[in-house]
N, CA, C and O atoms as a MOPAC input file, in Angstrom:
PM7 MOZYME 1SCF
protein

 N      0.83700 1    -1.19500 1     0.01300 1
 C     -0.00300 1     0.00700 1     0.00500 1
 C      0.89000 1     1.24400 1     0.01300 1
 O      1.83900 1     1.35700 1     0.78900 1
 N      0.55000 1     2.14500 1    -0.86700 1
 C      1.29500 1     3.38300 1    -0.90400 1
 C      0.70300 1     4.42000 1     0.03300 1
 O     -0.34800 1     4.20900 1     0.63800 1
 N      1.37700 1     5.51000 1     0.13600 1
 C      0.98600 1     6.59300 1     1.05700 1
 C     -0.40200 1     7.15100 1     0.74900 1
 O     -1.17900 1     7.43000 1     1.66200 1
 N     -0.70800 1     7.31200 1    -0.52900 1
 C     -1.96200 1     7.89100 1    -0.92900 1
 C     -3.14400 1     6.97100 1    -0.60800 1
 O     -4.21000 1     7.45000 1    -0.22400 1
 N     -2.96600 1     5.66900 1    -0.75900 1
 C     -4.02800 1     4.74000 1    -0.40900 1
 C     -4.31300 1     4.78200 1     1.09300 1
 O     -5.46900 1     4.76600 1     1.51600 1
 N     -3.26100 1     4.83400 1     1.87900 1
 C     -3.42400 1     4.91900 1     3.34200 1
 C     -4.13900 1     6.22700 1     3.72300 1
 O     -4.97900 1     6.23500 1     4.62200 1
 N     -3.80800 1     7.31400 1     3.04700 1
 C     -4.45600 1     8.59300 1     3.33200 1
 C     -5.94400 1     8.57300 1     2.94900 1
 O     -6.75400 1     9.21300 1     3.62100 1
 N     -6.31200 1     7.86400 1     1.90000 1
 C     -7.70100 1     7.71900 1     1.51600 1
 C     -8.44300 1     6.93800 1     2.57800 1
 O     -9.55300 1     7.29800 1     2.97000 1
 N     -7.81300 1     5.85000 1     3.04700 1
 C     -8.47000 1     5.05800 1     4.12300 1
 C     -8.64500 1     5.93900 1     5.37000 1
 O     -9.68800 1     5.89100 1     6.02200 1
 N     -7.64400 1     6.72500 1     5.69000 1
 C     -7.72900 1     7.62300 1     6.85400 1
 C     -8.88500 1     8.63800 1     6.64100 1
 O     -9.62500 1     8.94100 1     7.57600 1
 N     -9.02400 1     9.14300 1     5.43300 1
 C    -10.12100 1    10.05700 1     5.12000 1
 C    -11.47700 1     9.40600 1     5.28900 1
 O    -12.40500 1    10.02500 1     5.80900 1
 N    -11.60000 1     8.16800 1     4.85800 1
 C    -12.85000 1     7.44000 1     5.02200 1
 C    -13.16000 1     7.24400 1     6.50500 1
 O    -14.30800 1     7.38100 1     6.92600 1
 N    -12.14200 1     6.92500 1     7.28800 1
 C    -12.37200 1     6.77800 1     8.74500 1
 C    -12.77300 1     8.09300 1     9.38100 1
 O    -13.61700 1     8.10200 1    10.27700 1
 N    -12.19900 1     9.20000 1     8.95000 1
 C    -12.63400 1    10.50900 1     9.46000 1
 C    -14.09700 1    10.77000 1     9.12200 1
 O    -14.87600 1    11.23100 1     9.95600 1
 N    -14.44500 1    10.46600 1     7.88700 1
 C    -15.84500 1    10.64100 1     7.43000 1
 C    -16.81400 1     9.80700 1     8.24400 1
 O    -17.87200 1    10.29300 1     8.64300 1
 N    -16.45900 1     8.55500 1     8.49200 1
 C    -17.29800 1     7.69500 1     9.30900 1
 C    -17.38200 1     8.15900 1    10.75200 1
 O    -18.44200 1     8.07400 1    11.37200 1
 N    -16.29600 1     8.63900 1    11.28000 1
 C    -16.30600 1     9.16800 1    12.68400 1
 C    -17.22700 1    10.38300 1    12.77700 1
 O    -17.98300 1    10.50900 1    13.74000 1
 N    -17.17200 1    11.28000 1    11.78500 1
 C    -18.04900 1    12.42700 1    11.79900 1
 C    -19.51600 1    12.05700 1    11.68400 1
 O    -20.37500 1    12.63600 1    12.34900 1
 N    -19.78800 1    11.07600 1    10.82300 1
 C    -21.17500 1    10.57500 1    10.71300 1
 C    -21.63200 1     9.93700 1    12.02300 1
 O    -22.77300 1    10.11400 1    12.45000 1
 N    -20.74400 1     9.21000 1    12.63700 1
 C    -21.05800 1     8.58100 1    13.93600 1
 C    -21.38500 1     9.61200 1    15.00100 1
 O    -22.26200 1     9.39300 1    15.83800 1
 N    -20.68700 1    10.72800 1    14.97000 1
 C    -20.96100 1    11.81500 1    15.95100 1
 C    -22.41400 1    12.28300 1    15.77600 1
 O    -23.12400 1    12.48100 1    16.76200 1
 N    -22.84700 1    12.45700 1    14.54700 1
 C    -24.22100 1    12.92500 1    14.30400 1
 C    -25.28000 1    11.90600 1    14.76800 1
 O    -26.34400 1    12.29200 1    15.25200 1
 N    -24.98900 1    10.63300 1    14.62100 1
 C    -25.92300 1     9.61300 1    15.10100 1
 C    -25.87800 1     9.46600 1    16.62600 1
 O    -26.86400 1     9.04100 1    17.22900 1
 N    -24.79600 1     9.79700 1    17.23000 1
 C    -24.61500 1     9.60600 1    18.67000 1
 C    -25.16000 1    10.78400 1    19.49000 1
 O    -25.56700 1    10.59200 1    20.63600 1
 N    -25.17600 1    11.99800 1    18.92600 1
 C    -25.60000 1    13.18500 1    19.67900 1
 C    -26.97200 1    13.01600 1    20.31700 1
 O    -27.11600 1    13.29500 1    21.50800 1
 N    -28.00700 1    12.56300 1    19.56600 1
 C    -29.32400 1    12.44300 1    20.20600 1
 C    -29.36300 1    11.44300 1    21.35000 1
 O    -30.20700 1    11.56000 1    22.23800 1
 N    -28.47200 1    10.46800 1    21.34800 1
 C    -28.45900 1     9.47500 1    22.42200 1
 C    -27.71100 1     9.97300 1    23.65500 1
 O    -28.03800 1     9.57800 1    24.77400 1
 N    -26.72800 1    10.81900 1    23.46800 1
 C    -25.88700 1    11.24100 1    24.58700 1
 C    -26.38300 1    12.51200 1    25.25400 1
 O    -26.21500 1    12.68000 1    26.46200 1
 N    -26.98200 1    13.39500 1    24.50100 1
 C    -27.34200 1    14.70800 1    25.04700 1
 C    -28.33000 1    14.62300 1    26.23100 1
 O    -28.17700 1    15.39600 1    27.17700 1
 N    -29.33400 1    13.72500 1    26.22700 1
 C    -30.20000 1    13.64100 1    27.39700 1
 C    -29.44800 1    13.27600 1    28.67100 1
 O    -29.80100 1    13.73400 1    29.75800 1
 N    -28.42300 1    12.46100 1    28.53900 1
 C    -27.61000 1    12.10200 1    29.70200 1
 C    -26.80600 1    13.27300 1    30.20200 1
 O    -26.64300 1    13.45200 1    31.40900 1
 N    -26.28400 1    14.09800 1    29.25600 1
 C    -25.53100 1    15.25300 1    29.63500 1
 C    -26.40400 1    16.32500 1    30.27300 1
 O    -25.97000 1    17.03100 1    31.18300 1
 N    -27.67500 1    16.44300 1    29.77500 1
 C    -28.60200 1    17.41900 1    30.32200 1
 C    -28.89800 1    17.15300 1    31.78800 1
 O    -29.20400 1    18.08400 1    32.53300 1
 N    -28.81300 1    15.90500 1    32.21200 1
 C    -29.12300 1    15.55300 1    33.62900 1
 C    -28.03300 1    16.01000 1    34.56100 1
 O    -28.26700 1    16.06400 1    35.76800 1
 N    -26.88000 1    16.33700 1    34.08500 1
 C    -25.76900 1    16.83200 1    34.91900 1
 C    -26.01200 1    18.30500 1    35.18100 1
 O    -26.04700 1    19.09500 1    34.23700 1
 N    -26.17600 1    18.68700 1    36.40400 1
 C    -26.56700 1    20.05600 1    36.75200 1
 C    -25.54700 1    21.09200 1    36.29100 1
 O    -25.94200 1    22.17100 1    35.85100 1
 N    -24.28200 1    20.80900 1    36.37400 1
 C    -23.26000 1    21.75600 1    35.99200 1
 C    -23.34000 1    22.15200 1    34.50100 1
 O    -22.95100 1    23.25800 1    34.12800 1
 N    -23.83800 1    21.25600 1    33.67800 1
 C    -23.86600 1    21.49500 1    32.24100 1
 C    -25.19900 1    21.99400 1    31.75400 1
 O    -25.29600 1    22.35900 1    30.58200 1
 N    -26.25400 1    22.03800 1    32.58000 1
 C    -27.57700 1    22.40700 1    32.14100 1
 C    -27.64200 1    23.86300 1    31.66600 1
 O    -28.48100 1    24.19200 1    30.82800 1
 N    -26.80700 1    24.70700 1    32.16500 1
 C    -26.82900 1    26.12400 1    31.75000 1
 C    -26.15200 1    26.36400 1    30.38100 1
 O    -26.46700 1    27.33300 1    29.68900 1
 N    -25.24000 1    25.48900 1    30.01100 1
 C    -24.49200 1    25.68400 1    28.77600 1
 C    -24.82300 1    24.67300 1    27.70300 1
 O    -23.98400 1    24.39100 1    26.84600 1
 N    -26.03900 1    24.11000 1    27.72500 1
 C    -26.37800 1    23.08000 1    26.73500 1
 C    -26.31900 1    23.58800 1    25.30100 1
 O    -25.85700 1    22.84000 1    24.43900 1
 N    -26.74800 1    24.79300 1    24.98600 1
 C    -26.61300 1    25.21700 1    23.56400 1
 C    -25.14300 1    25.22200 1    23.12600 1
 O    -24.85500 1    24.86900 1    21.98200 1
 N    -24.22300 1    25.60400 1    23.98300 1
 C    -22.83500 1    25.57800 1    23.63700 1
 C    -22.31500 1    24.17000 1    23.39600 1
 O    -21.52400 1    23.92600 1    22.48500 1
 N    -22.78700 1    23.23400 1    24.24900 1
 C    -22.39300 1    21.83900 1    24.11000 1
 C    -22.91600 1    21.23800 1    22.79600 1
 O    -22.20400 1    20.51300 1    22.10200 1
 N    -24.19500 1    21.56200 1    22.46900 1
 C    -24.75600 1    21.13500 1    21.19100 1
 C    -23.89700 1    21.65500 1    20.01900 1
 O    -23.54100 1    20.92200 1    19.09700 1
 N    -23.58500 1    22.96300 1    20.10900 1
 C    -22.77600 1    23.59100 1    19.04900 1
 C    -21.44100 1    22.89500 1    18.90000 1
 O    -20.99600 1    22.62700 1    17.78400 1
 N    -20.80000 1    22.60100 1    20.01700 1
 C    -19.45900 1    21.96600 1    19.96100 1
 C    -19.53500 1    20.56700 1    19.35600 1
 O    -18.68600 1    20.21400 1    18.53900 1
 N    -20.53900 1    19.75300 1    19.73800 1
 C    -20.64800 1    18.44700 1    19.16300 1
 C    -20.92700 1    18.47300 1    17.68000 1
 O    -20.31500 1    17.73100 1    16.91100 1
 N    -21.85800 1    19.33300 1    17.27500 1
 C    -22.14400 1    19.41900 1    15.85400 1
 C    -20.97200 1    19.98200 1    15.05200 1
 O    -20.72000 1    19.54200 1    13.93000 1
 N    -20.26800 1    20.93800 1    15.61300 1
 C    -19.08300 1    21.45600 1    14.95500 1
 C    -18.01500 1    20.36900 1    14.78800 1
 O    -17.36500 1    20.27300 1    13.74700 1
 N    -17.85100 1    19.56400 1    15.82400 1
 C    -16.89000 1    18.43400 1    15.74600 1
 C    -17.27000 1    17.50100 1    14.62900 1
 O    -16.41100 1    17.08700 1    13.85000 1
 N    -18.55000 1    17.15700 1    14.53200 1
 C    -19.02600 1    16.24900 1    13.47700 1
 C    -18.78500 1    16.84000 1    12.09700 1
 O    -18.31100 1    16.15300 1    11.19300 1
 N    -19.11700 1    18.12700 1    11.94000 1
 C    -18.90100 1    18.79800 1    10.63600 1
 C    -17.45400 1    18.82200 1    10.26200 1
 O    -17.10200 1    18.52400 1     9.12100 1
 N    -16.59700 1    19.17200 1    11.20300 1
 C    -15.13800 1    19.25000 1    10.90000 1
 C    -14.59400 1    17.88100 1    10.54200 1
 O    -13.75400 1    17.78500 1     9.64800 1
 N    -15.03500 1    16.81500 1    11.20100 1
 C    -14.58000 1    15.46700 1    10.85200 1
 C    -15.02100 1    15.08900 1     9.43100 1
 O    -14.23500 1    14.55000 1     8.65100 1
 N    -16.28500 1    15.37800 1     9.10900 1
 C    -16.77400 1    15.02200 1     7.79200 1
 C    -16.07400 1    15.81600 1     6.70700 1
 O    -15.63400 1    15.24600 1     5.70900 1
 N    -15.96200 1    17.13300 1     6.88900 1
 C    -15.31500 1    17.98900 1     5.87600 1
 C    -13.82800 1    17.60400 1     5.75100 1
 O    -13.30600 1    17.53900 1     4.63800 1
 N    -13.16300 1    17.35800 1     6.84500 1
 C    -11.75300 1    16.94600 1     6.77400 1
 C    -11.56400 1    15.62400 1     6.06600 1
 O    -10.62900 1    15.45800 1     5.28200 1
 N    -12.45200 1    14.68100 1     6.34100 1
 C    -12.37800 1    13.37500 1     5.66800 1
 C    -12.62300 1    13.52000 1     4.15600 1
 O    -11.90000 1    12.93800 1     3.34700 1
 N    -13.65100 1    14.30400 1     3.78500 1
 C    -13.95600 1    14.48000 1     2.36600 1
 C    -12.79300 1    15.19800 1     1.65600 1
 O    -12.43700 1    14.85100 1     0.52900 1
 N    -12.21800 1    16.18300 1     2.31600 1
 C    -11.09300 1    16.90800 1     1.70800 1
 C     -9.90000 1    15.99000 1     1.49000 1
 O     -9.25700 1    16.03700 1     0.44200 1
 N     -9.60800 1    15.15700 1     2.48000 1
 C     -8.48400 1    14.23300 1     2.37100 1
 C     -8.74500 1    13.20300 1     1.25700 1
 O     -7.85100 1    12.91900 1     0.46000 1
 N     -9.94500 1    12.65400 1     1.19900 1
 C    -10.30500 1    11.68500 1     0.19500 1
 C    -10.14900 1    12.33200 1    -1.21600 1
 O     -9.54700 1    11.75300 1    -2.12000 1
 N    -10.69800 1    13.50900 1    -1.35200 1
 C    -10.65700 1    14.19900 1    -2.66300 1
 C     -9.22000 1    14.47600 1    -3.11500 1
 O     -8.85300 1    14.22100 1    -4.26200 1
 N     -8.42800 1    14.99700 1    -2.19400 1
 C     -7.06100 1    15.37800 1    -2.51700 1
 C     -6.19700 1    14.17000 1    -2.92000 1
 O     -5.44400 1    14.23200 1    -3.89100 1
 N     -6.31600 1    13.10200 1    -2.18100 1
 C     -5.45300 1    11.95700 1    -2.44400 1
 C     -5.99600 1    11.11100 1    -3.59300 1
 O     -5.23000 1    10.44700 1    -4.29200 1
 N     -7.31000 1    11.13200 1    -3.78900 1
 C     -7.88100 1    10.43000 1    -4.95200 1
 C     -7.39300 1    11.10300 1    -6.25000 1
 O     -7.09000 1    10.43300 1    -7.23800 1
 N     -7.32900 1    12.42700 1    -6.21900 1
 C     -6.83500 1    13.13900 1    -7.40300 1
 C     -5.38400 1    12.74700 1    -7.71400 1
 O     -5.01400 1    12.56000 1    -8.87400 1
 N     -4.58800 1    12.62900 1    -6.68200 1
 C     -3.17600 1    12.25400 1    -6.85900 1
 C     -3.07200 1    10.83100 1    -7.46600 1
 O     -2.27800 1    10.59800 1    -8.37700 1
 N     -3.86100 1     9.91500 1    -6.96100 1
 C     -3.83200 1     8.54600 1    -7.47000 1
 C     -4.32000 1     8.51500 1    -8.90800 1
 O     -3.73600 1     7.83800 1    -9.75400 1
 N     -5.38300 1     9.24200 1    -9.18200 1
 C     -5.89000 1     9.27600 1   -10.55600 1
 C     -4.87800 1     9.89600 1   -11.53400 1
 O     -4.74700 1     9.44700 1   -12.67300 1
 N     -4.18400 1    10.90800 1   -11.08300 1
 C     -3.15400 1    11.56100 1   -11.90300 1
 C     -1.98800 1    10.61600 1   -12.21100 1
 O     -1.43300 1    10.63600 1   -13.31000 1
 N     -1.62400 1     9.78800 1   -11.22300 1
 C     -0.54100 1     8.83500 1   -11.40700 1
 C     -0.93300 1     7.74800 1   -12.44400 1
 O     -0.10100 1     7.27300 1   -13.21700 1
 N     -2.23300 1     7.37700 1   -12.42600 1
 C     -2.67900 1     6.31000 1   -13.34000 1
 C     -2.72000 1     6.77000 1   -14.80500 1
 O     -2.70500 1     5.93800 1   -15.71300 1
 N     -2.77000 1     8.05500 1   -15.03300 1
 C     -2.85100 1     8.54200 1   -16.41500 1
 C     -1.53100 1     8.45600 1   -17.12400 1
 O     -1.43300 1     8.82700 1   -18.29400 1

């Protein structure tokens, strides 16, 4: 396996992790809301979790796109 193939796999893993964050947020947030210290800053916590998911997805897509272009260019 060359470096670009490994980077594409890493990009796919980032993409899957970001997608997993979006599926996990509705399950975890009710548990976090029960903690009194965090009840005042719940909008900020929601924002942080969704931002994390978006950054993981965008980073994964960017990595996949960039390294796929390099592999495709080598094949030509």
